[in-house]
MMTF fields as JSON, N, C-alpha, C and O atoms, coordinates in Angstrom:
{
  "mmtfVersion": "1.0.0",
  "mmtfProducer": "UNKNOWN",
  "numBonds": 331,
  "numAtoms": 332,
  "numGroups": 83,
  "numChains": 1,
  "numModels": 1,
  "chainsPerModel": [1],
  "groupsPerChain": [83],
  "chainIdList": ["A"],
  "bondAtomList": [4, 2, 8, 6, 12, 10, 16, 14, 20, 18, 24, 22, 28, 26, 32, 30, 36, 34, 40, 38, 44, 42, 48, 46, 52, 50, 56, 54, 60, 58, 64, 62, 68, 66, 72, 70, 76, 74, 80, 78, 84, 82, 88, 86, 92, 90, 96, 94, 100, 98, 104, 102, 108, 106, 112, 110, 116, 114, 120, 118, 124, 122, 128, 126, 132, 130, 136, 134, 140, 138, 144, 142, 148, 146, 152, 150, 156, 154, 160, 158, 164, 162, 168, 166, 172, 170, 176, 174, 180, 178, 184, 182, 188, 186, 192, 190, 196, 194, 200, 198, 204, 202, 208, 206, 212, 210, 216, 214, 220, 218, 224, 222, 228, 226, 232, 230, 236, 234, 240, 238, 244, 242, 248, 246, 252, 250, 256, 254, 260, 258, 264, 262, 268, 266, 272, 270, 276, 274, 280, 278, 284, 282, 288, 286, 292, 290, 296, 294, 300, 298, 304, 302, 308, 306, 312, 310, 316, 314, 320, 318, 324, 322, 328, 326],
  "bondOrderList": [1, 1, 1, 1, 1, 1, 1, 1, 1, 1, 1, 1, 1, 1, 1, 1, 1, 1, 1, 1, 1, 1, 1, 1, 1, 1, 1, 1, 1, 1, 1, 1, 1, 1, 1, 1, 1, 1, 1, 1, 1, 1, 1, 1, 1, 1, 1, 1, 1, 1, 1, 1, 1, 1, 1, 1, 1, 1, 1, 1, 1, 1, 1, 1, 1, 1, 1, 1, 1, 1, 1, 1, 1, 1, 1, 1, 1, 1, 1, 1, 1, 1],
  "groupList": [{"groupName": "MET", "atomNameList": ["N", "CA", "C", "O"], "elementList": ["N", "C", "C", "O"], "formalChargeList": [0, 0, 0, 0], "bondAtomList": [1, 0, 2, 1, 3, 2], "bondOrderList": [1, 1, 2], "singleLetterCode": "M", "chemCompType": "L-PEPTIDE LINKING"}, {"groupName": "THR", "atomNameList": ["N", "CA", "C", "O"], "elementList": ["N", "C", "C", "O"], "formalChargeList": [0, 0, 0, 0], "bondAtomList": [1, 0, 2, 1, 3, 2], "bondOrderList": [1, 1, 2], "singleLetterCode": "T", "chemCompType": "L-PEPTIDE LINKING"}, {"groupName": "PHE", "atomNameList": ["N", "CA", "C", "O"], "elementList": ["N", "C", "C", "O"], "formalChargeList": [0, 0, 0, 0], "bondAtomList": [1, 0, 2, 1, 3, 2], "bondOrderList": [1, 1, 2], "singleLetterCode": "F", "chemCompType": "L-PEPTIDE LINKING"}, {"groupName": "GLU", "atomNameList": ["N", "CA", "C", "O"], "elementList": ["N", "C", "C", "O"], "formalChargeList": [0, 0, 0, 0], "bondAtomList": [1, 0, 2, 1, 3, 2], "bondOrderList": [1, 1, 2], "singleLetterCode": "E", "chemCompType": "L-PEPTIDE LINKING"}, {"groupName": "VAL", "atomNameList": ["N", "CA", "C", "O"], "elementList": ["N", "C", "C", "O"], "formalChargeList": [0, 0, 0, 0], "bondAtomList": [1, 0, 2, 1, 3, 2], "bondOrderList": [1, 1, 2], "singleLetterCode": "V", "chemCompType": "L-PEPTIDE LINKING"}, {"groupName": "LEU", "atomNameList": ["N", "CA", "C", "O"], "elementList": ["N", "C", "C", "O"], "formalChargeList": [0, 0, 0, 0], "bondAtomList": [1, 0, 2, 1, 3, 2], "bondOrderList": [1, 1, 2], "singleLetterCode": "L", "chemCompType": "L-PEPTIDE LINKING"}, {"groupName": "GLY", "atomNameList": ["N", "CA", "C", "O"], "elementList": ["N", "C", "C", "O"], "formalChargeList": [0, 0, 0, 0], "bondAtomList": [1, 0, 2, 1, 3, 2], "bondOrderList": [1, 1, 2], "singleLetterCode": "G", "chemCompType": "PEPTIDE LINKING"}, {"groupName": "PRO", "atomNameList": ["N", "CA", "C", "O"], "elementList": ["N", "C", "C", "O"], "formalChargeList": [0, 0, 0, 0], "bondAtomList": [1, 0, 2, 1, 3, 2], "bondOrderList": [1, 1, 2], "singleLetterCode": "P", "chemCompType": "L-PEPTIDE LINKING"}, {"groupName": "ALA", "atomNameList": ["N", "CA", "C", "O"], "elementList": ["N", "C", "C", "O"], "formalChargeList": [0, 0, 0, 0], "bondAtomList": [1, 0, 2, 1, 3, 2], "bondOrderList": [1, 1, 2], "singleLetterCode": "A", "chemCompType": "L-PEPTIDE LINKING"}, {"groupName": "TYR", "atomNameList": ["N", "CA", "C", "O"], "elementList": ["N", "C", "C", "O"], "formalChargeList": [0, 0, 0, 0], "bondAtomList": [1, 0, 2, 1, 3, 2], "bondOrderList": [1, 1, 2], "singleLetterCode": "Y", "chemCompType": "L-PEPTIDE LINKING"}, {"groupName": "CYS", "atomNameList": ["N", "CA", "C", "O"], "elementList": ["N", "C", "C", "O"], "formalChargeList": [0, 0, 0, 0], "bondAtomList": [1, 0, 2, 1, 3, 2], "bondOrderList": [1, 1, 2], "singleLetterCode": "C", "chemCompType": "L-PEPTIDE LINKING"}, {"groupName": "HIS", "atomNameList": ["N", "CA", "C", "O"], "elementList": ["N", "C", "C", "O"], "formalChargeList": [0, 0, 0, 0], "bondAtomList": [1, 0, 2, 1, 3, 2], "bondOrderList": [1, 1, 2], "singleLetterCode": "H", "chemCompType": "L-PEPTIDE LINKING"}, {"groupName": "ASN", "atomNameList": ["N", "CA", "C", "O"], "elementList": ["N", "C", "C", "O"], "formalChargeList": [0, 0, 0, 0], "bondAtomList": [1, 0, 2, 1, 3, 2], "bondOrderList": [1, 1, 2], "singleLetterCode": "N", "chemCompType": "L-PEPTIDE LINKING"}, {"groupName": "ASP", "atomNameList": ["N", "CA", "C", "O"], "elementList": ["N", "C", "C", "O"], "formalChargeList": [0, 0, 0, 0], "bondAtomList": [1, 0, 2, 1, 3, 2], "bondOrderList": [1, 1, 2], "singleLetterCode": "D", "chemCompType": "L-PEPTIDE LINKING"}, {"groupName": "ARG", "atomNameList": ["N", "CA", "C", "O"], "elementList": ["N", "C", "C", "O"], "formalChargeList": [0, 0, 0, 0], "bondAtomList": [1, 0, 2, 1, 3, 2], "bondOrderList": [1, 1, 2], "singleLetterCode": "R", "chemCompType": "L-PEPTIDE LINKING"}, {"groupName": "SER", "atomNameList": ["N", "CA", "C", "O"], "elementList": ["N", "C", "C", "O"], "formalChargeList": [0, 0, 0, 0], "bondAtomList": [1, 0, 2, 1, 3, 2], "bondOrderList": [1, 1, 2], "singleLetterCode": "S", "chemCompType": "L-PEPTIDE LINKING"}, {"groupName": "TRP", "atomNameList": ["N", "CA", "C", "O"], "elementList": ["N", "C", "C", "O"], "formalChargeList": [0, 0, 0, 0], "bondAtomList": [1, 0, 2, 1, 3, 2], "bondOrderList": [1, 1, 2], "singleLetterCode": "W", "chemCompType": "L-PEPTIDE LINKING"}, {"groupName": "LYS", "atomNameList": ["N", "CA", "C", "O"], "elementList": ["N", "C", "C", "O"], "formalChargeList": [0, 0, 0, 0], "bondAtomList": [1, 0, 2, 1, 3, 2], "bondOrderList": [1, 1, 2], "singleLetterCode": "K", "chemCompType": "L-PEPTIDE LINKING"}, {"groupName": "ILE", "atomNameList": ["N", "CA", "C", "O"], "elementList": ["N", "C", "C", "O"], "formalChargeList": [0, 0, 0, 0], "bondAtomList": [1, 0, 2, 1, 3, 2], "bondOrderList": [1, 1, 2], "singleLetterCode": "I", "chemCompType": "L-PEPTIDE LINKING"}],
  "groupTypeList": [0, 1, 2, 3, 4, 5, 6, 7, 7, 4, 8, 3, 6, 9, 10, 11, 9, 12, 13, 10, 14, 12, 14, 15, 4, 8, 7, 2, 2, 8, 2, 15, 5, 16, 5, 15, 6, 8, 4, 8, 2, 1, 17, 13, 3, 8, 15, 4, 13, 12, 9, 15, 17, 2, 3, 15, 15, 4, 14, 17, 2, 1, 8, 8, 10, 6, 6, 17, 5, 0, 18, 12, 11, 7, 6, 4, 17, 15, 7, 17, 7, 11, 10],
  "groupIdList": [1, 2, 3, 4, 5, 6, 7, 8, 9, 10, 11, 12, 13, 14, 15, 16, 17, 18, 19, 20, 21, 22, 23, 24, 25, 26, 27, 28, 29, 30, 31, 32, 33, 34, 35, 36, 37, 38, 39, 40, 41, 42, 43, 44, 45, 46, 47, 48, 49, 50, 51, 52, 53, 54, 55, 56, 57, 58, 59, 60, 61, 62, 63, 64, 65, 66, 67, 68, 69, 70, 71, 72, 73, 74, 75, 76, 77, 78, 79, 80, 81, 82, 83],
  "secStructList": [7, 3, 3, 3, 3, 7, 1, 7, 7, 1, 3, 3, 3, 3, 3, 7, 1, 2, 2, 2, 2, 2, 2, 2, 6, 1, 1, 1, 3, 3, 3, 3, 3, 7, 7, 4, 4, 4, 3, 3, 3, 3, 3, 7, 4, 4, 4, 3, 3, 3, 3, 3, 3, 3, 6, 6, 3, 3, 3, 3, 3, 3, 6, 6, 6, 7, 7, 3, 3, 3, 3, 3, 7, 6, 6, 7, 1, 1, 7, 7, 7, 7, 7],
  "xCoordList": [17.849, 18.655, 18.692, 17.832, 19.681, 19.792, 20.109, 20.656, 19.752, 20.105, 20.376, 19.972, 21.061, 21.338, 20.851, 20.794, 20.508, 20.026, 20.931, 21.16, 21.442, 22.343, 21.612, 20.935, 21.752, 21.163, 19.685, 19.067, 19.126, 17.697, 16.827, 17.3, 15.575, 14.675, 14.372, 14.438, 14.039, 13.623, 12.229, 11.921, 11.399, 10.028, 9.543, 10.076, 8.523, 7.883, 6.45, 6.133, 5.597, 4.211, 3.306, 3.761, 2.023, 0.986, 0.12, -0.062, -0.409, -1.271, -2.451, -2.295, -3.625, -4.808, -5.483, -6.604, -4.797, -5.348, -5.41, -4.692, -6.264, -6.489, -5.219, -5.022, -4.349, -3.174, -2.219, -1.57, -2.117, -1.301, -1.919, -1.214, -3.231, -3.905, -3.768, -3.58, -3.857, -3.688, -2.276, -2.098, -1.284, 0.108, 0.44, 1.203, -0.122, 0.213, -0.761, -0.481, -1.898, -2.966, -3.332, -3.403, -3.559, -3.891, -4.736, -4.737, -5.454, -6.297, -5.508, -6.039, -4.238, -3.367, -1.937, -1.652, -1.044, 0.324, 1.26, 1.175, 2.152, 3.188, 4.405, 4.774, 5.03, 6.151, 7.248, 7.025, 8.429, 9.549, 10.267, 10.377, 10.75, 11.392, 12.855, 13.184, 13.717, 15.145, 15.584, 14.949, 16.663, 17.278, 17.777, 18.169, 17.766, 18.079, 19.466, 19.623, 20.453, 21.797, 21.949, 22.998, 20.931, 21.023, 20.639, 20.839, 20.094, 19.65, 20.461, 20.547, 21.057, 21.858, 21.689, 21.71, 21.523, 21.491, 22.91, 23.853, 23.062, 24.38, 24.541, 25.656, 23.448, 23.526, 22.34, 21.21, 22.614, 21.586, 20.734, 19.534, 21.326, 20.563, 19.988, 18.991, 20.607, 20.108, 18.728, 18.021, 18.333, 17.013, 15.922, 14.784, 16.264, 15.301, 14.845, 15.667, 13.544, 13.001, 12.292, 12.019, 11.995, 11.367, 10.086, 9.94, 9.164, 7.946, 7.599, 7.63, 7.272, 6.929, 5.629, 5.614, 4.548, 3.261, 3.207, 2.594, 3.862, 3.904, 5.361, 6.232, 5.63, 6.994, 7.503, 8.712, 6.598, 6.988, 7.417, 7.903, 7.251, 7.644, 8.069, 7.547, 9.029, 9.515, 9.426, 10.104, 8.595, 8.447, 9.55, 9.862, 10.131, 11.132, 10.53, 9.943, 10.684, 10.102, 11.001, 11.87, 10.79, 11.567, 11.071, 9.869, 12.0, 11.63, 11.065, 10.244, 11.487, 11.056, 9.597, 8.866, 9.166, 7.803, 6.955, 5.761, 7.538, 6.778, 6.627, 5.874, 7.336, 7.26, 7.731, 8.773, 6.963, 7.287, 8.477, 8.563, 9.387, 10.558, 10.539, 10.666, 10.38, 10.422, 9.906, 9.717, 9.686, 9.313, 10.315, 10.516, 10.942, 11.84, 11.077, 10.189, 11.434, 10.825, 11.926, 12.54, 12.185, 13.273, 13.091, 11.979, 14.185, 14.141, 13.775, 13.864, 13.362, 13.024, 14.28, 14.805, 14.756, 15.993, 15.747, 16.575, 14.641, 14.306, 12.869, 11.92, 12.703, 11.347, 10.52, 11.018, 9.241, 8.294, 7.028, 6.574, 6.47, 5.22, 4.108, 4.021, 3.269, 2.152, 0.85, -0.214, 0.907, -0.315, -0.655, -1.647],
  "yCoordList": [-21.789, -20.655, -19.68, -19.69, -18.866, -17.811, -16.498, -16.48, -15.412, -14.103, -13.185, -13.46, -12.098, -11.114, -9.747, -9.443, -8.953, -7.605, -6.652, -6.838, -5.645, -4.688, -3.39, -2.829, -2.927, -1.648, -1.737, -2.793, -0.619, -0.584, -0.483, -0.035, -0.891, -0.742, 0.733, 1.572, 1.023, 2.366, 2.645, 3.766, 1.613, 1.731, 0.337, -0.674, 0.308, -0.953, -0.654, 0.456, -1.652, -1.42, -2.568, -3.683, -2.278, -3.237, -2.609, -1.392, -3.446, -2.947, -3.896, -5.115, -3.332, -4.145, -3.732, -4.156, -2.897, -2.505, -3.708, -4.69, -3.628, -4.762, -5.269, -6.482, -4.391, -4.916, -5.622, -6.592, -5.16, -5.868, -7.223, -8.225, -7.243, -8.514, -9.475, -10.673, -8.977, -9.843, -10.402, -11.582, -9.584, -10.037, -11.032, -11.973, -10.835, -11.709, -12.869, -13.811, -12.812, -13.816, -13.964, -15.07, -12.827, -12.787, -11.539, -10.607, -11.511, -10.353, -9.071, -7.972, -9.207, -8.037, -8.491, -9.687, -7.524, -7.8, -6.998, -5.771, -7.677, -6.993, -6.836, -7.777, -5.666, -5.452, -4.632, -3.906, -4.775, -3.893, -3.649, -4.549, -2.438, -2.043, -1.698, -0.933, -2.278, -1.975, -1.531, -1.869, -0.779, -0.473, -1.784, -2.688, -1.894, -3.173, -3.697, -4.914, -2.879, -3.333, -3.815, -4.353, -3.637, -4.01, -5.462, -5.956, -6.156, -7.542, -8.432, -8.171, -9.491, -10.401, -11.837, -12.102, -12.759, -14.172, -14.614, -14.246, -15.4, -15.857, -17.364, -17.873, -18.095, -19.548, -20.038, -19.584, -20.962, -21.637, -20.697, -20.926, -19.654, -18.745, -19.478, -19.039, -20.583, -21.358, -21.956, -22.312, -22.073, -22.63, -21.563, -21.846, -20.338, -19.232, -19.052, -19.019, -18.937, -18.708, -17.357, -16.779, -16.851, -15.54, -15.667, -16.56, -14.752, -14.639, -13.162, -12.431, -12.732, -11.326, -11.22, -11.418, -10.91, -10.681, -9.263, -9.018, -8.338, -6.932, -6.505, -7.045, -5.548, -5.049, -4.355, -4.246, -3.891, -3.117, -3.973, -3.434, -5.304, -6.136, -7.53, -8.077, -8.09, -9.446, -10.197, -9.851, -11.215, -12.019, -13.066, -13.7, -13.244, -14.283, -15.305, -14.949, -16.59, -17.661, -18.884, -18.98, -19.822, -21.052, -21.949, -22.176, -22.455, -23.317, -24.652, -25.263, -25.105, -26.414, -26.432, -27.371, -25.392, -25.428, -24.211, -24.197, -23.193, -22.01, -20.993, -20.03, -21.192, -20.248, -18.861, -18.711, -17.85, -16.465, -15.963, -16.183, -15.292, -14.731, -13.214, -12.595, -12.612, -11.154, -10.721, -11.54, -9.44, -8.845, -7.741, -6.841, -7.809, -6.749, -5.815, -6.239, -4.539, -3.532, -2.918, -1.927, -3.503, -3.011, -1.537, -1.082, -0.818, 0.583, 1.545, 2.758, 1.033, 1.913, 2.111, 1.163, 3.349, 3.631, 3.865, 3.487, 4.471, 4.742, 4.268, 4.993, 3.056, 2.52, 3.318, 3.805, 3.436, 4.125, 3.258, 2.709, 3.134, 2.376, 3.08, 4.307, 2.327, 2.916, 2.75, 3.047, 2.291, 2.039, 3.244, 3.221],
  "zCoordList": [19.703, 19.333, 20.495, 21.375, 20.47, 21.476, 20.765, 19.662, 21.426, 20.897, 22.073, 23.203, 21.793, 22.832, 22.377, 21.186, 23.349, 23.096, 23.862, 25.057, 23.19, 23.805, 24.109, 23.247, 25.324, 25.702, 26.018, 25.877, 26.445, 26.787, 25.53, 24.485, 25.626, 24.478, 24.209, 25.107, 22.953, 22.568, 23.126, 23.532, 23.139, 23.67, 24.057, 23.6, 24.908, 25.284, 25.7, 26.128, 25.57, 25.945, 25.556, 25.298, 25.517, 25.152, 24.064, 24.027, 23.186, 22.126, 21.948, 22.024, 21.714, 21.441, 20.138, 19.859, 19.327, 18.031, 17.095, 17.285, 16.092, 15.2, 14.524, 14.452, 14.027, 13.329, 14.289, 13.898, 15.527, 16.52, 16.856, 16.97, 17.013, 17.307, 16.139, 16.35, 14.91, 13.747, 13.662, 13.363, 13.918, 13.843, 14.944, 14.723, 16.115, 17.242, 17.407, 18.148, 16.727, 16.857, 18.338, 18.874, 18.971, 20.395, 20.67, 19.866, 21.795, 22.1, 22.38, 22.224, 22.793, 22.948, 22.716, 22.663, 22.578, 22.173, 23.06, 23.1, 23.774, 24.558, 23.65, 22.948, 23.655, 22.75, 23.407, 24.376, 22.848, 23.153, 21.836, 21.003, 21.651, 20.392, 20.645, 21.551, 19.826, 19.86, 18.479, 17.479, 18.423, 17.139, 16.546, 17.283, 15.226, 14.584, 14.93, 15.038, 15.106, 15.444, 16.871, 17.226, 17.701, 19.108, 19.367, 20.476, 18.375, 18.541, 17.607, 16.407, 18.169, 17.346, 17.824, 19.026, 16.889, 17.241, 17.563, 16.864, 18.616, 19.033, 18.892, 19.009, 18.642, 18.496, 17.664, 17.846, 16.757, 15.952, 15.098, 14.949, 14.542, 13.683, 12.467, 11.894, 12.076, 10.932, 11.199, 10.257, 12.474, 12.804, 12.825, 13.201, 12.421, 12.366, 10.925, 10.009, 10.724, 9.388, 9.361, 10.413, 8.169, 7.983, 7.175, 6.34, 7.446, 6.642, 6.53, 7.52, 5.325, 5.124, 4.338, 3.123, 5.026, 4.368, 3.8, 2.762, 4.502, 4.096, 3.956, 4.637, 3.084, 2.924, 4.18, 4.384, 5.012, 6.194, 7.38, 8.374, 7.301, 8.438, 7.988, 7.016, 8.72, 8.485, 9.806, 10.774, 9.84, 11.054, 11.108, 10.1, 12.273, 12.492, 13.443, 14.465, 13.093, 13.895, 13.829, 12.962, 14.751, 14.739, 13.617, 13.478, 12.821, 11.701, 12.195, 11.51, 13.36, 13.867, 14.304, 13.989, 15.033, 15.584, 15.237, 15.538, 14.614, 14.245, 15.361, 15.22, 16.476, 17.589, 17.186, 16.547, 17.56, 17.193, 17.997, 19.205, 17.319, 17.98, 17.995, 19.051, 16.811, 16.716, 15.354, 14.454, 15.221, 13.938, 13.639, 14.454, 12.475, 12.027, 11.103, 10.364, 11.153, 10.288, 9.43, 9.827, 8.242, 7.395, 7.029, 6.761, 7.024, 6.627, 7.731, 7.541, 8.893, 10.017, 10.853, 11.437, 10.905, 11.63, 13.111, 13.94, 13.452, 14.841, 15.083, 14.782, 15.625, 15.768, 16.756, 17.772, 16.429, 17.296, 17.4, 16.396, 18.584, 18.68, 17.917, 17.941, 17.251, 16.512, 17.266, 16.724, 18.485, 19.269, 20.132, 20.86]
}
C-alpha cells in the first residue's frame, strides 16, 4: 500500500515513556503528528487493518504481515505530543 502526507507535521520527536514503549513494543518511539485530513492512502487501502485497544487510539497495520503503519487518534482535532 502507499499513502501520501500533505504539508508539514504538527509535531515530531522521540518518546521513551511507558505508554509509548508499550504501543511501539520498543525501548523508544519516533513519531510525527499530522492533522487527520493530511494523511490519505493512495493504493491498496484494503490491505490495511485496524486494532483499537483504547477508545483514544486506532492502530493501522498491514493485514498480510502485521507491520505497523500509523496510529489514529479519533476526535483529536489538533494533535499534541504527550511526551
